[in-house]
KOLFILUM-563998 format. One record per residue: residue number from 1; residue in one letter; x, y, z of N, C-alpha, C in turn. Coordinates in Angstrom, 1 decimal. Layout:
{NUM,'a',{X,Y,Z},{X,Y,Z},{X,Y,Z}} ...
END
This chain:
{1,'i',{0.7,-1.1,0.0},{0.0,-0.2,0.3},{0.7,1.2,-0.2}} {2,'d',{1.2,2.1,-1.1},{1.6,3.3,-1.1},{0.6,4.8,-0.4}} {3,'a',{1.5,5.3,0.1},{0.6,6.5,0.4},{1.7,7.3,1.2}} {4,'t',{2.5,7.4,-0.2},{4.1,8.3,0.0},{2.7,10.0,-0.1}} {5,'g',{3.4,11.0,0.7},{3.2,12.0,0.5},{1.8,12.7,1.3}} {6,'k',{0.8,11.1,1.4},{-0.4,11.1,1.7},{-0.1,10.8,3.6}} {7,'t',{-0.2,11.9,3.9},{0.6,12.7,5.6},{-0.5,12.9,6.4}} {8,'n',{-1.4,12.5,6.2},{-2.5,12.7,7.2},{-3.5,11.9,7.5}} {9,'r',{-2.8,11.0,6.8},{-4.2,9.7,7.8},{-2.3,8.2,8.0}} {10,'d',{-3.1,7.5,8.4},{-2.2,6.4,8.3},{-2.7,5.4,7.4}} {11,'v',{-1.6,4.9,7.1},{-1.4,3.9,6.2},{-2.2,2.4,6.7}} {12,'f',{-2.4,1.8,7.6},{-3.0,0.7,7.9},{-3.2,1.2,9.1}} {13,'s',{-4.8,1.1,9.9},{-4.7,2.3,11.3},{-6.5,0.7,11.8}} {14,'s',{-6.4,0.2,13.0},{-6.6,-0.6,14.2},{-7.5,0.3,15.1}} {15,'t',{-8.4,0.5,15.2},{-8.8,1.3,17.0},{-10.2,0.3,17.2}} {16,'g',{-10.8,-0.6,16.9},{-12.2,-1.4,17.3},{-11.0,-2.8,18.2}} {17,'g',{-10.1,-3.0,18.6},{-9.8,-4.2,19.4},{-9.8,-5.7,18.6}} {18,'g',{-9.2,-6.5,19.4},{-9.4,-7.7,18.5},{-8.2,-7.8,18.0}} {19,'k',{-7.5,-9.2,17.1},{-6.0,-9.3,16.7},{-5.9,-8.7,15.2}} {20,'v',{-5.0,-8.3,15.0},{-4.2,-7.5,14.2},{-3.5,-8.6,13.3}} {21,'k',{-3.1,-9.0,12.4},{-2.6,-10.1,11.5},{-1.6,-9.5,10.1}} {22,'l',{-0.6,-9.2,10.0},{0.0,-8.6,8.4},{0.8,-9.7,8.3}} {23,'t',{0.8,-9.9,6.8},{1.5,-10.6,6.4},{1.9,-10.7,5.0}} {24,'n',{3.1,-10.5,4.4},{3.7,-10.2,3.3},{3.4,-9.0,3.0}} {25,'i',{3.3,-7.9,3.4},{2.3,-6.4,2.9},{3.6,-5.3,3.2}} {26,'k',{3.5,-4.4,2.0},{4.5,-3.6,2.1},{3.8,-2.0,2.5}} {27,'l',{4.4,-0.9,3.3},{3.2,0.2,4.0},{4.5,0.8,4.3}} {28,'l',{4.0,1.9,2.6},{5.0,3.0,2.2},{4.1,4.2,2.6}} {29,'g',{5.1,5.3,3.6},{4.9,6.7,3.6},{3.4,6.9,4.4}} {30,'g',{2.4,8.1,4.6},{1.2,8.4,5.5},{2.0,8.9,6.6}} {31,'m',{0.9,8.8,7.1},{0.9,9.6,8.9},{1.9,8.5,9.9}} {32,'s',{1.7,7.3,9.9},{2.2,6.1,10.6},{1.6,5.2,10.2}} {33,'g',{3.2,4.6,9.8},{2.4,2.9,8.6},{1.7,2.7,9.1}} {34,'i',{1.8,1.7,10.6},{0.4,1.1,11.4},{-0.2,1.3,12.4}} {35,'y',{-1.0,2.4,12.8},{-1.6,2.8,13.7},{-2.4,1.4,14.7}} {36,'v',{-2.5,1.3,15.9},{-3.7,0.3,16.6},{-3.4,0.8,17.9}} {37,'e',{-4.8,1.1,17.7},{-5.3,1.8,19.7},{-6.0,0.9,20.1}} {38,'v',{-6.2,0.2,21.2},{-6.3,-0.9,22.0},{-7.8,0.1,23.0}} {39,'p',{-9.2,-0.2,22.4},{-9.9,0.0,23.4},{-10.0,0.9,24.8}} {40,'a',{-10.4,1.3,24.9},{-10.9,1.8,27.3},{-11.0,0.7,27.6}} {41,'g',{-11.9,0.4,27.2},{-12.7,-0.8,27.9},{-12.1,-2.6,27.5}} {42,'q',{-11.7,-2.3,26.7},{-10.7,-3.6,26.5},{-9.9,-4.2,27.5}} {43,'t',{-10.5,-6.1,28.3},{-9.7,-6.4,28.9},{-8.9,-7.4,28.2}} {44,'s',{-9.2,-8.4,27.5},{-7.9,-9.7,27.2},{-6.9,-8.7,25.8}} {45,'t',{-6.1,-9.4,25.7},{-4.8,-9.1,25.1},{-5.1,-8.8,23.6}} {46,'a',{-4.2,-7.4,23.2},{-4.5,-7.0,21.9},{-3.2,-7.3,21.1}} {47,'l',{-3.4,-8.2,20.4},{-2.2,-9.3,19.6},{-2.2,-8.5,18.4}} {48,'v',{-0.9,-8.1,18.0},{-0.6,-7.7,16.6},{0.6,-8.2,16.3}} {49,'e',{0.3,-9.2,14.8},{1.0,-10.3,14.5},{1.6,-9.6,13.7}} {50,'l',{3.0,-9.4,12.9},{4.0,-8.5,11.9},{4.2,-10.0,11.1}} {51,'k',{4.3,-10.9,9.8},{5.5,-11.4,9.4},{5.8,-11.1,8.3}} {52,'s',{7.2,-10.7,7.7},{7.6,-10.3,6.6},{6.4,-8.7,6.0}} {53,'v',{6.8,-8.0,6.6},{6.2,-6.4,6.6},{7.2,-5.6,6.4}} {54,'l',{6.8,-4.7,5.5},{7.7,-3.1,5.3},{7.3,-2.2,5.9}} {55,'v',{7.9,-1.7,7.1},{7.5,-0.5,7.2},{8.0,0.9,6.3}} {56,'k',{8.0,1.8,5.9},{8.8,2.8,5.4},{8.4,3.8,4.9}} {57,'g',{8.9,5.1,5.9},{8.9,6.3,5.1},{7.4,7.6,5.9}} {58,'a',{7.0,6.4,6.9},{5.9,7.5,7.4},{5.6,8.9,8.4}} {59,'a',{5.5,9.2,8.0},{5.5,10.8,8.6},{6.2,11.2,9.8}} {60,'l',{5.4,10.2,10.6},{5.2,10.1,12.2},{6.2,8.4,12.6}} {61,'h',{5.3,7.7,13.7},{6.0,6.8,14.0},{6.2,5.6,12.5}} {62,'g',{6.7,4.8,12.3},{6.6,3.5,11.5},{5.1,2.4,11.9}} {63,'i',{5.5,2.3,12.9},{4.8,1.3,14.0},{4.0,2.0,15.5}} {64,'h',{3.1,2.0,15.6},{2.3,2.8,17.0},{1.8,2.2,17.7}} {65,'i',{1.4,1.1,18.4},{0.3,0.5,19.4},{0.1,0.7,20.6}} {66,'v',{-0.8,1.3,21.0},{-1.2,2.6,22.2},{-2.5,2.0,22.5}} {67,'d',{-3.0,1.9,24.0},{-4.0,1.4,24.4},{-5.0,2.7,25.0}} {68,'g',{-5.9,2.2,25.3},{-6.8,3.6,25.4},{-7.4,4.0,25.9}} {69,'n',{-7.1,5.3,27.1},{-7.4,5.6,28.1},{-7.1,4.9,29.4}} {70,'a',{-6.4,4.0,29.3},{-5.6,3.0,30.4},{-6.4,2.3,30.6}} {71,'a',{-6.0,1.3,29.2},{-7.1,-0.1,28.9},{-6.6,-0.7,30.1}} {72,'k',{-7.1,-1.8,30.2},{-6.8,-3.4,31.1},{-6.4,-4.0,30.3}} {73,'a',{-6.3,-3.8,29.1},{-5.7,-5.2,28.3},{-4.0,-5.3,28.6}} {74,'s',{-3.5,-6.0,28.2},{-2.2,-6.4,27.6},{-2.1,-6.3,26.5}} {75,'i',{-0.3,-6.0,26.0},{-0.5,-5.6,25.0},{0.6,-6.2,24.7}} {76,'r',{0.6,-7.4,23.2},{1.6,-8.5,22.5},{1.4,-7.9,21.2}} {77,'l',{3.0,-8.6,21.0},{3.9,-7.7,19.6},{4.7,-8.5,18.7}} {78,'d',{4.2,-9.3,18.1},{5.7,-10.4,17.7},{5.7,-9.8,15.8}} {79,'m',{6.9,-9.3,15.9},{7.4,-9.1,14.9},{8.4,-10.1,14.0}} {80,'a',{8.3,-10.9,13.1},{9.1,-11.7,12.6},{9.5,-11.2,11.1}} {81,'k',{10.3,-11.0,10.2},{11.2,-11.1,8.7},{10.8,-9.7,8.8}} {82,'t',{10.6,-8.9,9.8},{10.1,-7.6,9.6},{11.0,-6.3,9.8}} {83,'k',{10.8,-5.3,8.1},{12.0,-4.0,8.0},{10.9,-3.1,8.5}} {84,'v',{11.8,-2.3,9.1},{11.4,-1.0,9.8},{12.2,0.4,9.2}} {85,'f',{12.2,1.1,8.7},{13.4,1.8,8.0},{12.3,3.4,7.8}} {86,'e',{13.4,4.4,7.8},{13.6,6.0,7.2},{11.9,6.3,7.6}} {87,'n',{11.6,6.2,9.0},{10.1,6.2,9.6},{10.9,7.8,9.7}} {88,'g',{9.4,8.7,10.3},{9.5,9.8,11.7},{10.0,10.9,11.9}} {89,'l',{9.9,11.5,10.0},{11.3,12.5,9.5},{10.0,13.7,9.9}} {90,'g',{8.5,13.6,10.0},{7.9,14.4,9.9},{7.1,15.3,11.1}} {91,'g',{7.8,15.0,12.2},{7.9,15.4,13.5},{9.5,15.1,14.2}} {92,'l',{9.0,15.6,15.9},{10.3,15.5,16.9},{9.4,13.9,17.4}} {93,'d',{10.6,13.7,17.9},{10.5,12.0,18.7},{10.7,11.2,18.1}} {94,'q',{9.9,10.7,16.9},{9.1,9.7,15.8},{9.6,8.6,16.2}} {95,'d',{9.5,7.4,16.3},{10.2,5.9,16.3},{9.9,5.5,15.4}} {96,'g',{10.7,4.4,15.1},{10.7,3.3,14.5},{9.0,2.2,14.9}} {97,'v',{9.2,2.0,16.1},{8.2,1.8,16.4},{8.1,2.1,17.7}} {98,'l',{6.7,2.2,18.5},{6.7,2.6,19.8},{5.4,1.9,20.4}} {99,'v',{5.2,0.9,21.3},{4.4,0.6,22.1},{4.1,1.3,23.5}} {100,'e',{2.7,2.2,23.1},{2.3,2.5,25.1},{1.7,2.1,25.3}} {101,'e',{1.8,1.1,27.0},{0.9,0.9,27.8},{0.3,1.1,29.1}} {102,'t',{-0.3,1.8,29.5},{-0.7,2.8,30.6},{-1.4,2.8,31.7}} {103,'g',{-2.8,1.3,31.1},{-3.1,0.7,31.9},{-2.4,-0.1,32.8}} {104,'g',{-3.4,-1.3,33.5},{-3.2,-2.4,34.4},{-2.6,-3.8,33.6}} {105,'g',{-2.7,-3.8,32.4},{-1.7,-4.6,31.4},{-0.3,-4.9,31.3}} {106,'k',{0.6,-5.8,30.8},{1.7,-5.9,30.5},{2.3,-5.5,28.9}} {107,'v',{3.2,-5.8,28.7},{3.7,-5.8,27.4},{4.7,-7.1,27.3}} {108,'l',{4.1,-7.4,26.1},{5.1,-8.7,25.8},{5.0,-8.8,24.3}} {109,'i',{6.6,-8.7,24.0},{7.5,-7.9,22.8},{8.6,-9.1,22.2}} {110,'t',{7.9,-9.6,21.3},{8.9,-10.6,20.3},{9.5,-10.5,19.6}} {111,'v',{11.0,-10.0,18.6},{11.5,-10.0,17.8},{12.0,-10.5,16.9}} {112,'t',{12.1,-11.6,15.8},{12.8,-12.3,15.2},{13.5,-12.0,13.6}} {113,'d',{14.4,-11.8,13.2},{14.7,-12.0,12.1},{13.9,-10.4,11.2}} {114,'s',{14.8,-9.6,12.3},{13.6,-8.8,11.8},{14.7,-7.3,11.8}} {115,'f',{14.4,-6.3,11.0},{15.4,-4.7,10.5},{14.8,-3.6,11.4}} {116,'v',{15.5,-2.9,11.9},{15.1,-1.5,12.6},{16.0,-0.6,12.4}} {117,'n',{15.8,0.7,11.4},{16.7,1.6,10.7},{16.7,2.4,10.2}} {118,'d',{17.1,3.2,10.4},{17.6,4.8,10.1},{16.1,5.5,10.5}} {119,'n',{15.7,5.3,11.8},{14.1,6.1,12.2},{14.7,7.7,12.7}} {120,'a',{14.0,8.2,12.6},{14.1,9.5,13.4},{14.7,9.3,14.3}} {121,'g',{13.5,8.7,15.4},{13.6,8.7,16.8},{14.1,7.7,17.1}} {122,'d',{13.8,6.8,18.4},{14.0,5.7,18.4},{13.7,4.5,17.6}} {123,'g',{14.9,3.4,17.9},{14.3,2.3,17.1},{13.3,1.8,17.5}} {124,'f',{13.2,1.7,18.1},{12.3,0.1,19.1},{11.8,1.7,21.0}} {125,'g',{11.0,1.8,20.5},{10.6,2.6,22.2},{9.2,1.7,22.8}} {126,'v',{9.8,1.8,23.9},{8.2,0.6,25.2},{8.5,1.7,26.1}} {127,'n',{7.0,2.3,26.6},{6.7,2.9,27.2},{5.6,2.3,28.2}} {128,'e',{5.9,1.6,29.3},{5.0,1.2,30.2},{4.7,1.4,31.6}} {129,'s',{3.4,2.8,31.5},{3.1,3.2,33.2},{2.2,2.7,33.7}} {130,'g',{1.7,1.9,33.5},{0.6,0.8,34.4},{1.6,0.0,35.4}} {131,'a',{1.1,-1.2,35.8},{1.1,-1.8,37.2},{2.1,-2.9,36.2}} {132,'g',{1.6,-3.6,35.2},{2.4,-4.4,34.4},{3.9,-4.3,34.2}} {133,'d',{3.8,-5.8,34.0},{5.5,-6.3,33.4},{5.9,-5.3,32.2}} {134,'v',{7.2,-6.2,31.6},{7.6,-5.8,30.5},{8.6,-6.9,29.6}} {135,'k',{8.1,-7.9,28.8},{9.2,-8.7,28.3},{9.4,-8.6,27.2}} {136,'v',{10.6,-8.3,26.9},{11.2,-8.7,25.1},{12.1,-9.5,25.2}} {137,'t',{11.9,-10.4,24.2},{12.2,-11.2,23.1},{12.5,-10.7,22.1}} {138,'i',{14.2,-10.8,21.9},{14.9,-10.3,20.6},{15.3,-11.1,20.2}} {139,'a',{15.8,-11.9,18.4},{16.8,-12.9,18.4},{17.0,-12.7,16.5}} {140,'g',{18.1,-13.1,16.3},{18.8,-12.5,14.9},{17.9,-11.1,14.4}} {141,'s',{18.0,-9.9,15.1},{17.3,-8.8,14.7},{18.7,-7.6,14.5}} {142,'v',{18.4,-6.7,13.8},{19.5,-5.7,13.8},{18.6,-4.5,14.1}} {143,'f',{19.4,-3.4,14.7},{18.8,-2.1,14.6},{20.2,-1.5,14.6}} {144,'l',{19.8,-0.4,13.8},{20.6,0.3,13.7},{20.4,1.7,13.1}} {145,'s',{21.6,2.8,13.2},{21.4,3.9,13.0},{20.1,4.7,13.6}} {146,'y',{20.4,5.7,15.2},{19.0,6.5,15.0},{18.9,7.8,15.1}} {147,'g',{17.9,8.5,15.6},{18.1,10.1,16.0},{18.6,10.8,14.4}} {148,'a',{17.9,10.4,13.4},{18.1,10.8,12.0},{17.5,11.9,12.0}} {149,'n',{16.5,12.5,12.7},{15.4,14.0,12.3},{16.5,15.3,12.6}} {150,'p',{17.0,15.7,11.1},{17.7,16.7,11.6},{17.1,18.1,12.3}} {151,'n',{16.2,18.2,12.9},{15.1,19.0,13.8},{15.3,18.9,15.2}} {152,'n',{15.8,17.1,15.5},{15.4,16.8,16.9},{16.7,16.7,17.1}} {153,'l',{18.3,17.7,16.7},{19.2,17.1,17.4},{19.7,16.8,18.9}} {154,'g',{19.4,17.7,19.8},{19.3,17.6,20.9},{18.7,16.5,21.7}} {155,'n',{18.3,15.3,21.4},{17.5,15.3,21.8},{17.8,13.8,20.7}} {156,'p',{19.3,12.8,21.7},{19.9,11.7,21.5},{19.1,11.0,21.4}} {157,'e',{19.5,10.1,20.9},{18.0,8.7,21.0},{18.5,7.4,20.6}} {158,'d',{18.4,6.4,21.1},{18.2,5.0,20.7},{17.8,4.0,20.4}} {159,'g',{18.5,2.3,19.8},{18.0,1.5,18.8},{17.0,1.1,19.5}} {160,'l',{17.1,1.2,21.5},{15.9,0.2,22.1},{15.8,1.4,23.8}} {161,'d',{14.5,1.4,23.3},{14.9,2.6,24.5},{13.2,1.8,25.3}} {162,'i',{13.2,1.4,26.5},{12.5,0.7,27.5},{12.2,2.1,28.6}} {163,'y',{11.1,2.0,29.0},{10.9,2.4,30.1},{9.5,1.9,31.0}} {164,'e',{9.6,1.6,31.9},{9.0,0.2,32.8},{8.9,1.3,34.4}} {165,'e',{7.8,1.7,33.9},{7.1,2.3,35.5},{6.5,2.2,36.5}} {166,'n',{6.3,2.5,37.6},{5.7,1.9,38.6},{5.7,-0.2,38.9}} {167,'a',{4.3,0.2,39.4},{5.0,-2.0,39.6},{5.4,-2.2,38.5}} {168,'g',{5.9,-4.0,38.5},{6.3,-4.7,37.4},{7.7,-4.4,37.6}} {169,'n',{7.7,-5.7,35.8},{9.5,-6.1,36.3},{9.9,-5.9,34.6}} {170,'l',{11.0,-5.4,33.9},{11.4,-5.6,33.3},{12.2,-6.6,32.4}} {171,'i',{12.0,-7.3,31.9},{12.5,-9.1,31.4},{13.0,-8.7,30.5}} {172,'m',{14.4,-9.0,30.2},{14.6,-8.8,28.4},{15.3,-10.1,28.0}} {173,'t',{15.8,-10.6,27.1},{16.4,-11.3,26.4},{17.2,-11.1,24.9}} {174,'v',{18.6,-10.9,24.7},{18.5,-10.2,23.3},{19.8,-11.8,23.0}} {175,'t',{19.5,-12.6,21.9},{20.1,-13.1,20.7},{20.6,-12.7,19.4}} {176,'d',{22.1,-12.8,19.2},{22.2,-12.9,18.0},{21.4,-12.0,17.2}} {177,'s',{21.9,-10.7,17.4},{21.3,-9.5,17.3},{22.4,-8.4,17.3}} {178,'r',{22.2,-7.1,16.4},{23.2,-6.2,16.2},{22.2,-4.5,17.0}} {179,'f',{23.3,-4.4,17.7},{23.2,-2.9,18.2},{23.8,-1.5,17.9}} {180,'n',{23.4,-1.4,16.7},{25.1,-0.3,16.2},{24.8,1.0,15.5}} {181,'l',{25.6,1.9,15.7},{25.4,3.3,15.4},{24.2,3.8,16.3}} {182,'n',{24.1,3.7,17.2},{22.9,4.3,18.1},{23.6,5.5,18.7}} 
END
């Protein structure tokens, strides 16, 4: 799906809850490449599965998953053979991937054989400000070159930037992966 130059709408957007599964698709341009909002009343885990997906050139976040108004739902993101690059040049602090969980749920992320490169903000950001844990598993993936936004040079960016606030733990396993030029 090519939305190059169309920065007033997301290329793919889901706000109804449930499972999102994208396979073998290219998402180019747009406001965000993928935007998933978990509804405020949802209590089940919001699952986003990406396999062989390309997200490139979004003006804001390449992939943005956020719970609505402190939903009690957990967020689970599974990325396999996915490429996220050259996103976020249309605003300040726009990440390649950003997952935000503000309610009582937890965040579960698995990234395998994926490539996250040259995004304007953080390569991969997680903000968990509720009571739940953050569990991240990364294998066979590459995170390269962040903070490419010339409008935001005073705010250094990271390949992987995880915040776990309030009650909860950060549990992370990284194998056979690279974080370079961050």
